[in-house]
Structures are given as structure tokens and as C-alpha cells.
N, CA, C and O atoms as a GROMACS GRO file, in nm:
protein
  424
    1ALA      N    1   0.080  -0.134  -0.026
    1ALA     CA    2  -0.034   0.011  -0.006
    1ALA      C    3   0.096   0.118  -0.029
    1ALA      O    4   0.213   0.105   0.006
    2GLU      N    5   0.044   0.205  -0.086
    2GLU     CA    6   0.125   0.357  -0.077
    2GLU      C    7   0.079   0.444   0.019
    2GLU      O    8  -0.040   0.446   0.049
    3SER      N    9   0.168   0.521   0.074
    3SER     CA   10   0.126   0.616   0.183
    3SER      C   11   0.093   0.739   0.107
    3SER      O   12   0.144   0.758  -0.004
    4SER      N   13   0.021   0.812   0.153
    4SER     CA   14  -0.012   0.964   0.128
    4SER      C   15   0.036   1.065   0.223
    4SER      O   16   0.050   1.029   0.340
    5TYR      N   17   0.063   1.183   0.190
    5TYR     CA   18   0.110   1.289   0.276
    5TYR      C   19   0.004   1.407   0.248
    5TYR      O   20  -0.041   1.432   0.136
    6ALA      N   21  -0.027   1.469   0.352
    6ALA     CA   22  -0.111   1.598   0.344
    6ALA      C   23  -0.029   1.693   0.449
    6ALA      O   24  -0.013   1.681   0.570
    7PRO      N   25   0.018   1.798   0.352
    7PRO     CA   26   0.076   1.914   0.458
    7PRO      C   27  -0.013   1.977   0.574
    7PRO      O   28  -0.136   1.986   0.565
    8PRO      N   29   0.040   2.009   0.654
    8PRO     CA   30  -0.012   2.084   0.774
    8PRO      C   31  -0.118   2.198   0.727
    8PRO      O   32  -0.097   2.266   0.626
    9PHE      N   33  -0.223   2.213   0.801
    9PHE     CA   34  -0.319   2.334   0.787
    9PHE      C   35  -0.221   2.461   0.775
    9PHE      O   36  -0.119   2.472   0.843
   10THR      N   37  -0.260   2.548   0.689
   10THR     CA   38  -0.213   2.704   0.668
   10THR      C   39  -0.282   2.789   0.787
   10THR      O   40  -0.392   2.758   0.834
   11ASP      N   41  -0.216   2.886   0.825
   11ASP     CA   42  -0.281   2.974   0.940
   11ASP      C   43  -0.430   3.017   0.873
   11ASP      O   44  -0.527   3.049   0.941
   12GLU      N   45  -0.429   3.012   0.765
   12GLU     CA   46  -0.556   3.093   0.682
   12GLU      C   47  -0.656   2.970   0.699
   12GLU      O   48  -0.769   2.976   0.747
   13GLU      N   49  -0.598   2.867   0.656
   13GLU     CA   50  -0.703   2.719   0.682
   13GLU      C   51  -0.735   2.704   0.815
   13GLU      O   52  -0.850   2.660   0.825
   14ARG      N   53  -0.673   2.726   0.940
   14ARG     CA   54  -0.712   2.722   1.048
   14ARG      C   55  -0.813   2.848   1.117
   14ARG      O   56  -0.881   2.847   1.220
   15ARG      N   57  -0.796   2.931   1.035
   15ARG     CA   58  -0.876   3.063   1.075
   15ARG      C   59  -1.024   3.054   1.065
   15ARG      O   60  -1.075   3.034   0.955
   16LEU      N   61  -1.098   3.066   1.174
   16LEU     CA   62  -1.244   3.052   1.159
   16LEU      C   63  -1.324   3.202   1.131
   16LEU      O   64  -1.296   3.312   1.179
   17ASP      N   65  -1.413   3.173   1.053
   17ASP     CA   66  -1.471   3.302   0.989
   17ASP      C   67  -1.615   3.302   1.036
   17ASP      O   68  -1.692   3.214   0.997
   18TRP      N   69  -1.654   3.403   1.124
   18TRP     CA   70  -1.791   3.410   1.170
   18TRP      C   71  -1.898   3.440   1.067
   18TRP      O   72  -2.017   3.442   1.096
   19SER      N   73  -1.855   3.461   0.955
   19SER     CA   74  -1.983   3.484   0.864
   19SER      C   75  -2.025   3.343   0.805
   19SER      O   76  -2.115   3.328   0.722
   20TRP      N   77  -1.950   3.245   0.859
   20TRP     CA   78  -1.988   3.127   0.826
   20TRP      C   79  -2.097   3.058   0.891
   20TRP      O   80  -2.114   3.096   1.006
   21PRO      N   81  -2.184   2.955   0.846
   21PRO     CA   82  -2.313   2.918   0.942
   21PRO      C   83  -2.267   2.802   1.030
   21PRO      O   84  -2.179   2.720   1.004
   22VAL      N   85  -2.350   2.812   1.146
   22VAL     CA   86  -2.321   2.729   1.254
   22VAL      C   87  -2.258   2.584   1.248
   22VAL      O   88  -2.162   2.546   1.316
   23ASP      N   89  -2.326   2.511   1.160
   23ASP     CA   90  -2.312   2.366   1.121
   23ASP      C   91  -2.166   2.342   1.060
   23ASP      O   92  -2.100   2.240   1.079
   24PHE      N   93  -2.130   2.439   0.992
   24PHE     CA   94  -1.996   2.446   0.905
   24PHE      C   95  -1.880   2.461   1.012
   24PHE      O   96  -1.778   2.391   1.013
   25LEU      N   97  -1.916   2.589   1.126
   25LEU     CA   98  -1.799   2.625   1.215
   25LEU      C   99  -1.808   2.491   1.301
   25LEU      O  100  -1.696   2.458   1.339
   26VAL      N  101  -1.903   2.409   1.341
   26VAL     CA  102  -1.900   2.298   1.438
   26VAL      C  103  -1.796   2.205   1.368
   26VAL      O  104  -1.686   2.188   1.419
   27ARG      N  105  -1.835   2.140   1.242
   27ARG     CA  106  -1.759   2.067   1.148
   27ARG      C  107  -1.608   2.087   1.130
   27ARG      O  108  -1.528   1.994   1.135
   28ARG      N  109  -1.566   2.247   1.104
   28ARG     CA  110  -1.481   2.301   1.093
   28ARG      C  111  -1.353   2.244   1.208
   28ARG      O  112  -1.248   2.181   1.194
   29VAL      N  113  -1.432   2.308   1.332
   29VAL     CA  114  -1.330   2.318   1.457
   29VAL      C  115  -1.334   2.154   1.495
   29VAL      O  116  -1.227   2.102   1.526
   30LEU      N  117  -1.454   2.074   1.494
   30LEU     CA  118  -1.395   1.905   1.510
   30LEU      C  119  -1.302   1.854   1.394
   30LEU      O  120  -1.254   1.742   1.414
   31ALA      N  121  -1.274   1.903   1.301
   31ALA     CA  122  -1.180   1.842   1.195
   31ALA      C  123  -1.022   1.918   1.246
   31ALA      O  124  -0.914   1.862   1.263
   32LEU      N  125  -1.057   2.054   1.259
   32LEU     CA  126  -0.906   2.112   1.307
   32LEU      C  127  -0.830   2.056   1.441
   32LEU      O  128  -0.711   2.037   1.469
   33ASN      N  129  -0.949   2.040   1.510
   33ASN     CA  130  -0.879   1.996   1.669
   33ASN      C  131  -0.900   1.875   1.701
   33ASN      O  132  -0.932   1.844   1.816
   34LEU      N  133  -0.882   1.762   1.573
   34LEU     CA  134  -0.899   1.621   1.631
   34LEU      C  135  -0.793   1.565   1.739
   34LEU      O  136  -0.810   1.477   1.823
   35PHE      N  137  -0.684   1.640   1.711
   35PHE     CA  138  -0.552   1.571   1.807
   35PHE      C  139  -0.527   1.683   1.937
   35PHE      O  140  -0.530   1.655   2.057
   36HIS      N  141  -0.502   1.824   1.874
   36HIS     CA  142  -0.499   1.924   1.946
   36HIS      C  143  -0.566   2.063   1.904
   36HIS      O  144  -0.612   2.080   1.791
   37PRO      N  145  -0.569   2.146   1.988
   37PRO     CA  146  -0.642   2.283   1.932
   37PRO      C  147  -0.533   2.319   1.797
   37PRO      O  148  -0.410   2.317   1.805
   38GLU      N  149  -0.598   2.346   1.696
   38GLU     CA  150  -0.551   2.407   1.599
   38GLU      C  151  -0.633   2.554   1.542
   38GLU      O  152  -0.575   2.657   1.507
   39ALA      N  153  -0.756   2.536   1.543
   39ALA     CA  154  -0.848   2.632   1.504
   39ALA      C  155  -0.814   2.771   1.576
   39ALA      O  156  -0.770   2.775   1.691
   40TRP      N  157  -0.839   2.880   1.500
   40TRP     CA  158  -0.831   3.011   1.567
   40TRP      C  159  -0.912   3.107   1.520
   40TRP      O  160  -0.954   3.100   1.405
   41ALA      N  161  -0.947   3.224   1.614
   41ALA     CA  162  -1.029   3.308   1.536
   41ALA      C  163  -1.033   3.435   1.595
   41ALA      O  164  -1.012   3.434   1.716
   42GLU      N  165  -1.053   3.540   1.545
   42GLU     CA  166  -1.064   3.649   1.618
   42GLU      C  167  -1.176   3.696   1.706
   42GLU      O  168  -1.287   3.706   1.655
   43ILE      N  169  -1.159   3.727   1.831
   43ILE     CA  170  -1.260   3.753   1.930
   43ILE      C  171  -1.226   3.866   2.005
   43ILE      O  172  -1.122   3.887   2.066
   44GLY      N  173  -1.311   3.925   1.996
   44GLY     CA  174  -1.293   4.075   2.110
   44GLY      C  175  -1.171   4.162   2.017
   44GLY      O  176  -1.098   4.236   2.083
   45GLY      N  177  -1.153   4.156   1.900
   45GLY     CA  178  -1.050   4.190   1.814
   45GLY      C  179  -0.921   4.156   1.880
   45GLY      O  180  -0.835   4.245   1.881
   46ARG      N  181  -0.889   4.019   1.945
   46ARG     CA  182  -0.780   3.967   1.948
   46ARG      C  183  -0.783   3.819   1.884
   46ARG      O  184  -0.882   3.746   1.879
   47PRO      N  185  -0.675   3.796   1.843
   47PRO     CA  186  -0.655   3.605   1.789
   47PRO      C  187  -0.659   3.516   1.902
   47PRO      O  188  -0.589   3.541   2.000
   48ARG      N  189  -0.732   3.420   1.898
   48ARG     CA  190  -0.763   3.330   2.017
   48ARG      C  191  -0.754   3.181   1.956
   48ARG      O  192  -0.804   3.136   1.852
   49GLU      N  193  -0.687   3.128   2.038
   49GLU     CA  194  -0.708   2.960   2.000
   49GLU      C  195  -0.844   2.909   2.048
   49GLU      O  196  -0.878   2.914   2.166
   50VAL      N  197  -0.916   2.862   1.956
   50VAL     CA  198  -1.038   2.819   1.972
   50VAL      C  199  -1.068   2.634   2.014
   50VAL      O  200  -1.084   2.545   1.930
   51ARG      N  201  -1.068   2.620   2.147
   51ARG     CA  202  -1.057   2.498   2.182
   51ARG      C  203  -1.189   2.396   2.154
   51ARG      O  204  -1.188   2.283   2.104
   52THR      N  205  -1.283   2.460   2.195
   52THR     CA  206  -1.432   2.399   2.165
   52THR      C  207  -1.511   2.519   2.086
   52THR      O  208  -1.473   2.636   2.082
   53LEU      N  209  -1.618   2.472   2.032
   53LEU     CA  210  -1.744   2.550   1.968
   53LEU      C  211  -1.856   2.450   1.956
   53LEU      O  212  -1.856   2.333   1.917
   54ALA      N  213  -1.968   2.542   2.010
   54ALA     CA  214  -2.107   2.457   1.990
   54ALA      C  215  -2.203   2.560   1.968
   54ALA      O  216  -2.184   2.679   1.992
   55PRO      N  217  -2.326   2.501   1.916
   55PRO     CA  218  -2.430   2.564   1.905
   55PRO      C  219  -2.502   2.634   2.018
   55PRO      O  220  -2.502   2.576   2.127
   56THR      N  221  -2.556   2.735   2.009
   56THR     CA  222  -2.653   2.798   2.130
   56THR      C  223  -2.756   2.893   2.082
   56THR      O  224  -2.764   2.941   1.969
   57ALA      N  225  -2.838   2.914   2.191
   57ALA     CA  226  -2.971   2.999   2.140
   57ALA      C  227  -2.901   3.141   2.108
   57ALA      O  228  -2.792   3.185   2.145
   58ALA      N  229  -3.004   3.198   2.025
   58ALA     CA  230  -2.975   3.320   2.002
   58ALA      C  231  -3.095   3.408   1.998
   58ALA      O  232  -3.194   3.364   1.939
   59SER      N  233  -3.099   3.526   2.053
   59SER     CA  234  -3.252   3.568   2.043
   59SER      C  235  -3.254   3.651   1.897
   59SER      O  236  -3.144   3.680   1.849
   60ALA      N  237  -3.378   3.691   1.824
   60ALA     CA  238  -3.396   3.747   1.699
   60ALA      C  239  -3.412   3.897   1.734
   60ALA      O  240  -3.456   3.911   1.848
   61PRO      N  241  -3.389   4.012   1.669
   61PRO     CA  242  -3.309   3.950   1.535
   61PRO      C  243  -3.173   3.943   1.574
   61PRO      O  244  -3.130   4.005   1.670
   62LEU      N  245  -3.103   3.868   1.499
   62LEU     CA  246  -2.957   3.852   1.515
   62LEU      C  247  -2.872   3.977   1.479
   62LEU      O  248  -2.894   4.056   1.387
   63PRO      N  249  -2.759   3.980   1.580
   63PRO     CA  250  -2.659   4.094   1.536
   63PRO      C  251  -2.572   4.069   1.413
   63PRO      O  252  -2.585   3.960   1.358
   64PRO      N  253  -2.493   4.149   1.368
   64PRO     CA  254  -2.417   4.123   1.275
   64PRO      C  255  -2.304   3.994   1.324
   64PRO      O  256  -2.261   3.976   1.438
   65ALA      N  257  -2.277   3.921   1.216
   65ALA     CA  258  -2.174   3.797   1.229
   65ALA      C  259  -2.055   3.842   1.284
   65ALA      O  260  -1.996   3.936   1.231
   66GLY      N  261  -2.012   3.790   1.377
   66GLY     CA  262  -1.900   3.833   1.436
   66GLY      C  263  -1.921   3.908   1.562
   66GLY      O  264  -1.820   3.943   1.623
   67THR      N  265  -2.056   3.941   1.616
   67THR     CA  266  -2.050   4.013   1.711
   67THR      C  267  -2.045   3.936   1.828
   67THR      O  268  -2.096   3.824   1.828
   68LEU      N  269  -1.970   3.996   1.967
   68LEU     CA  270  -1.939   3.904   2.080
   68LEU      C  271  -2.055   3.955   2.169
   68LEU      O  272  -2.076   4.070   2.206
   69LEU      N  273  -2.124   3.844   2.196
   69LEU     CA  274  -2.242   3.850   2.272
   69LEU      C  275  -2.247   3.864   2.416
   69LEU      O  276  -2.327   3.927   2.486
   70SER      N  277  -2.127   3.778   2.453
   70SER     CA  278  -2.107   3.739   2.596
   70SER      C  279  -1.947   3.715   2.605
   70SER      O  280  -1.874   3.684   2.510
   71GLU      N  281  -1.916   3.732   2.718
   71GLU     CA  282  -1.774   3.675   2.757
   71GLU      C  283  -1.767   3.635   2.920
   71GLU      O  284  -1.810   3.715   3.004
   72SER      N  285  -1.733   3.556   2.944
   72SER     CA  286  -1.688   3.522   3.086
   72SER      C  287  -1.554   3.433   3.090
   72SER      O  288  -1.545   3.335   3.016
   73GLY      N  289  -1.475   3.460   3.156
   73GLY     CA  290  -1.322   3.397   3.127
   73GLY      C  291  -1.312   3.366   3.015
   73GLY      O  292  -1.342   3.437   2.919
   74ASP      N  293  -1.258   3.230   3.010
   74ASP     CA  294  -1.264   3.173   2.842
   74ASP      C  295  -1.366   3.144   2.763
   74ASP      O  296  -1.351   3.093   2.652
   75ARG      N  297  -1.497   3.178   2.821
   75ARG     CA  298  -1.627   3.124   2.730
   75ARG      C  299  -1.671   3.252   2.662
   75ARG      O  300  -1.680   3.360   2.720
   76PHE      N  301  -1.694   3.233   2.549
   76PHE     CA  302  -1.739   3.347   2.470
   76PHE      C  303  -1.887   3.304   2.387
   76PHE      O  304  -1.920   3.193   2.344
   77THR      N  305  -1.948   3.409   2.382
   77THR     CA  306  -2.073   3.352   2.284
   77THR      C  307  -2.052   3.460   2.160
   77THR      O  308  -2.020   3.577   2.180
   78ILE      N  309  -2.069   3.417   2.062
   78ILE     CA  310  -2.048   3.489   1.929
   78ILE      C  311  -2.156   3.479   1.823
   78ILE      O  312  -2.201   3.367   1.797
   79ALA      N  313  -2.196   3.574   1.765
   79ALA     CA  314  -2.312   3.572   1.648
   79ALA      C  315  -2.237   3.514   1.510
   79ALA      O  316  -2.128   3.552   1.468
   80VAL      N  317  -2.305   3.433   1.461
   80VAL     CA  318  -2.248   3.409   1.357
   80VAL      C  319  -2.370   3.405   1.222
   80VAL      O  320  -2.482   3.455   1.237
   81ALA      N  321  -2.334   3.348   1.113
   81ALA     CA  322  -2.407   3.369   0.993
   81ALA      C  323  -2.545   3.368   1.018
   81ALA      O  324  -2.612   3.459   0.969
   82ASN      N  325  -2.612   3.259   1.102
   82ASN     CA  326  -2.713   3.184   1.105
   82ASN      C  327  -2.773   3.138   1.235
   82ASN      O  328  -2.866   3.058   1.241
   83GLY      N  329  -2.703   3.203   1.361
   83GLY     CA  330  -2.714   3.186   1.491
   83GLY      C  331  -2.609   3.234   1.564
   83GLY      O  332  -2.548   3.336   1.534
   84ALA      N  333  -2.580   3.150   1.678
   84ALA     CA  334  -2.455   3.174   1.779
   84ALA      C  335  -2.411   3.079   1.822
   84ALA      O  336  -2.482   2.978   1.828
   85VAL      N  337  -2.275   3.079   1.870
   85VAL     CA  338  -2.195   2.994   1.877
   85VAL      C  339  -2.138   2.999   2.036
   85VAL      O  340  -2.102   3.113   2.068
   86GLU      N  341  -2.125   2.915   2.122
   86GLU     CA  342  -2.047   2.921   2.229
   86GLU      C  343  -1.911   2.860   2.234
   86GLU      O  344  -1.904   2.740   2.207
   87ILE      N  345  -1.794   2.928   2.267
   87ILE     CA  346  -1.682   2.899   2.222
   87ILE      C  347  -1.591   2.888   2.375
   87ILE      O  348  -1.626   2.952   2.474
   88ASP      N  349  -1.493   2.812   2.375
   88ASP     CA  350  -1.395   2.772   2.479
   88ASP      C  351  -1.267   2.825   2.430
   88ASP      O  352  -1.202   2.737   2.373
   89ALA      N  353  -1.205   2.947   2.434
   89ALA     CA  354  -1.106   2.985   2.354
   89ALA      C  355  -0.981   3.038   2.480
   89ALA      O  356  -1.024   3.099   2.577
   90GLY      N  357  -0.846   3.015   2.469
   90GLY     CA  358  -0.767   3.078   2.517
   90GLY      C  359  -0.658   3.157   2.411
   90GLY      O  360  -0.653   3.156   2.288
   91PRO      N  361  -0.570   3.229   2.518
   91PRO     CA  362  -0.484   3.336   2.442
   91PRO      C  363  -0.394   3.260   2.330
   91PRO      O  364  -0.344   3.154   2.369
   92LEU      N  365  -0.372   3.296   2.214
   92LEU     CA  366  -0.292   3.227   2.126
   92LEU      C  367  -0.156   3.264   2.144
   92LEU      O  368  -0.131   3.382   2.120
   93ASP      N  369  -0.061   3.188   2.180
   93ASP     CA  370   0.087   3.200   2.182
   93ASP      C  371   0.149   3.295   2.114
   93ASP      O  372   0.242   3.364   2.154
   94GLY      N  373   0.074   3.297   1.964
   94GLY     CA  374   0.167   3.400   1.862
   94GLY      C  375   0.278   3.330   1.765
   94GLY      O  376   0.336   3.377   1.667
   95SER      N  377   0.287   3.182   1.836
   95SER     CA  378   0.359   3.115   1.733
   95SER      C  379   0.321   3.055   1.626
   95SER      O  380   0.398   3.006   1.544
   96SER      N  381   0.208   3.052   1.618
   96SER     CA  382   0.101   2.986   1.571
   96SER      C  383   0.034   3.048   1.449
   96SER      O  384   0.017   2.980   1.349
   97VAL      N  385  -0.002   3.164   1.453
   97VAL     CA  386  -0.060   3.271   1.387
   97VAL      C  387   0.047   3.384   1.343
   97VAL      O  388   0.098   3.451   1.433
   98THR      N  389   0.080   3.406   1.222
   98THR     CA  390   0.166   3.477   1.182
   98THR      C  391   0.125   3.620   1.106
   98THR      O  392   0.028   3.622   1.030
   99ARG      N  393   0.198   3.732   1.130
   99ARG     CA  394   0.142   3.837   1.063
   99ARG      C  395   0.120   3.825   0.940
   99ARG      O  396   0.192   3.747   0.878
  100GLY      N  397   0.021   3.894   0.873
  100GLY     CA  398  -0.017   3.870   0.724
  100GLY      C  399  -0.131   3.743   0.709
  100GLY      O  400  -0.176   3.698   0.603
  101SER      N  401  -0.159   3.707   0.830
  101SER     CA  402  -0.229   3.560   0.802
  101SER      C  403  -0.366   3.602   0.835
  101SER      O  404  -0.455   3.519   0.813
  102GLY      N  405  -0.400   3.723   0.887
  102GLY     CA  406  -0.561   3.751   0.950
  102GLY      C  407  -0.516   3.788   1.092
  102GLY      O  408  -0.615   3.769   1.163
  103ALA      N  409  -0.426   3.826   1.158
  103ALA     CA  410  -0.400   3.852   1.270
  103ALA      C  411  -0.336   3.984   1.282
  103ALA      O  412  -0.273   4.010   1.384
  104GLU      N  413  -0.346   4.063   1.193
  104GLU     CA  414  -0.290   4.192   1.206
  104GLU      C  415  -0.269   4.259   1.305
  104GLU      O  416  -0.364   4.248   1.382
  105GLY      N  417  -0.177   4.335   1.347
  105GLY     CA  418  -0.180   4.414   1.469
  105GLY      C  419  -0.172   4.349   1.564
  105GLY      O  420  -0.201   4.416   1.663
  106TRP      N  421  -0.143   4.230   1.590
  106TRP     CA  422  -0.126   4.140   1.708
  106TRP      C  423   0.011   4.138   1.750
  106TRP      O  424   0.046   4.069   1.846
   0.00000   0.00000   0.00000
């Protein structure tokens, strides 16, 4: 049997976009974080490592995607394209996201 090689995800591939729908974000984080946290996103204007992400209830009308709805420690609720997600996220150490890859100014 021949083996195959897939290169590591790029910073841009690991970045979450809050304009995506809830189901897509859930699947993306599950795939990226299979062995250890790889997903990241801007939360409150800062790049953060996204450890977990789950759908949560959101009241209508929905605010614009990317709006920070609540924050408590490392738990955040963010509006997305078609609802809201609850996130457990920690600080990004800076080594895994480089300038020019969506984390400008960090």
C-alpha cells in the first residue's frame, strides 16, 4: 500500500470566519482540533485559540456575524451567519499565527 502525505494546515485554513453558518463552524473545529487545538479566530479584536465550539440559542433579530454577545473568562458567545456559537478559547501564543495571515496588529 502506498502512503500519502497531506501538508499541515496553513494559518488561513485554521482561521474561523464568523460569517460561516453554525453547522459548518462546528464541523470545521471538530476537524481542525482532532488531536490538539488548531482552530483560531478573532474574538473581541484579538486572535484566540478555539478549543471547543458548540451551537447555542440566540435571540432574534440576530446581530451582525462576529458580534461578541457575551464573555465570561475563557467562554465566549459569538453571533454567526445563522445563529450563535459558544466557544471555549484561550490566548494564542503567537507562534502559530503569523502577521499577514489574518491576525494583523497582534
